[in-house]
C-alpha positions as CSV (number, residue, x, y, z in Angstrom):
1,M,48.4,-14.8,-18.5
2,N,49.6,-18.2,-18.1
3,A,48.6,-21.3,-19.8
4,V,46.5,-22.6,-16.8
5,S,44.0,-19.2,-16.5
6,N,43.5,-19.3,-20.5
7,G,42.3,-22.7,-20.3
8,A,40.0,-22.0,-17.5
9,D,38.5,-18.8,-19.4
10,A,37.8,-20.8,-22.4
11,A,36.0,-23.6,-20.5
12,R,34.3,-20.9,-18.7
13,R,33.1,-19.5,-22.0
14,R,32.4,-23.0,-23.2
15,S,30.0,-23.6,-20.7
16,R,27.8,-20.7,-21.0
17,R,26.9,-21.4,-24.4
18,G,23.6,-22.1,-24.5
19,R,22.4,-20.7,-21.4
20,G,19.1,-18.0,-21.6
21,K,17.9,-19.5,-24.6
22,G,14.7,-20.7,-23.0
23,T,12.9,-21.9,-25.9
24,A,13.6,-23.4,-29.5
25,P,13.7,-21.1,-32.6
26,G,10.2,-20.3,-33.9
27,S,8.6,-21.5,-30.5
28,A,8.4,-18.3,-28.7
29,K,5.8,-18.4,-25.8
30,T,3.7,-15.6,-24.5
31,S,3.3,-14.9,-20.8
32,G,-0.5,-16.2,-21.0
33,D,0.9,-19.7,-21.3
34,F,3.2,-19.1,-18.4
35,W,0.7,-17.8,-16.1
36,G,-2.9,-19.0,-17.6
37,S,-5.9,-17.3,-17.8
38,V,-6.8,-14.2,-15.5
39,G,-10.5,-15.0,-15.9
40,K,-9.6,-18.7,-14.2
41,L,-7.6,-17.8,-11.1
42,P,-10.3,-17.8,-7.9
43,S,-11.6,-15.0,-5.9
44,V,-9.3,-13.8,-3.1
45,E,-10.3,-12.4,0.2
46,D,-8.8,-9.3,1.5
47,V,-6.1,-9.9,4.0
48,A,-6.8,-8.5,7.5
49,V,-3.8,-7.6,9.3
50,S,-3.0,-9.5,12.9
51,T,-2.2,-6.9,15.8
52,D,-0.9,-9.9,17.6
53,A,1.2,-12.2,15.3
54,S,2.7,-14.2,17.7
55,A,-0.7,-15.2,19.9
56,V,-1.2,-18.9,18.9
57,V,2.4,-19.9,18.9
58,R,2.6,-18.2,22.6
59,S,-0.6,-20.1,23.2
60,L,1.5,-23.3,23.1
61,G,3.5,-22.4,26.1
62,R,7.3,-21.7,26.3
63,P,9.7,-22.6,23.6
64,P,11.7,-25.6,24.9
65,F,15.1,-24.0,25.3
66,P,16.1,-24.5,29.0
67,G,17.8,-21.6,30.3
68,H,17.1,-19.3,27.4
69,E,13.0,-19.6,27.4
70,A,12.9,-15.5,27.9
71,V,15.7,-14.9,25.2
72,S,14.5,-17.2,22.6
73,E,10.6,-15.5,23.2
74,Y,11.8,-12.4,22.4
75,Y,13.9,-13.6,19.2
76,L,10.5,-15.5,18.2
77,R,8.4,-13.2,18.7
78,A,10.2,-10.4,16.6
79,V,10.5,-13.2,13.9
80,Y,6.5,-13.2,13.9
81,D,6.3,-9.4,14.3
82,N,8.1,-8.9,11.3
83,T,6.5,-11.7,9.1
84,A,3.6,-9.9,10.0
85,K,4.4,-7.0,8.4
86,L,6.1,-8.2,5.7
87,A,2.7,-9.9,4.7
88,E,1.0,-6.6,5.1
89,V,3.5,-5.0,2.6
90,L,2.6,-7.6,0.4
91,A,-0.9,-7.3,1.0
92,T,-0.5,-3.6,0.5
93,A,1.5,-4.1,-3.1
94,G,-1.1,-6.3,-4.7
95,D,-3.9,-4.4,-3.4
96,L,-5.7,-7.3,-0.9
97,L,-5.5,-5.2,2.1
98,S,-8.9,-5.0,4.0
99,E,-10.4,-1.8,4.4
100,A,-11.5,-2.5,8.1
101,R,-8.1,-2.3,9.8
102,D,-7.6,-2.5,13.7
103,T,-3.7,-1.3,14.0
104,G,-3.5,-1.6,17.7
105,H,-0.1,0.0,17.5
C-alpha cells in the first residue's frame, strides 16, 4: 500500500466515527416514543381491489405522445396494473383487504 491509499483509508475511518449512535447516552427512546400510541390511530377501512386500475386515466383520452399512443398506452396500463397488484399485496400483508372481492381475472 502506498501513502495515498493509507491516508484515504484513515479519512474514511474518521468519517464513520459517530455514525449509528442515534441518541445520547442515558436518553434511550422506546418505539412508542417514535410511532405513538396504538390507541390514538384512526380506524382504517378495508381496501377493495380494483379490477380495472387504468380506467380513470383512460377516461382522460389518449396519451399525448404523437406517433406512440398505442405503445405508451400499453406501458402506462402495465404500470397501473402492477401498482394495483402491489397495493393488493400490501393490503393483504396489513390484513386490510376487503373480504368481498371481485377478481375479474
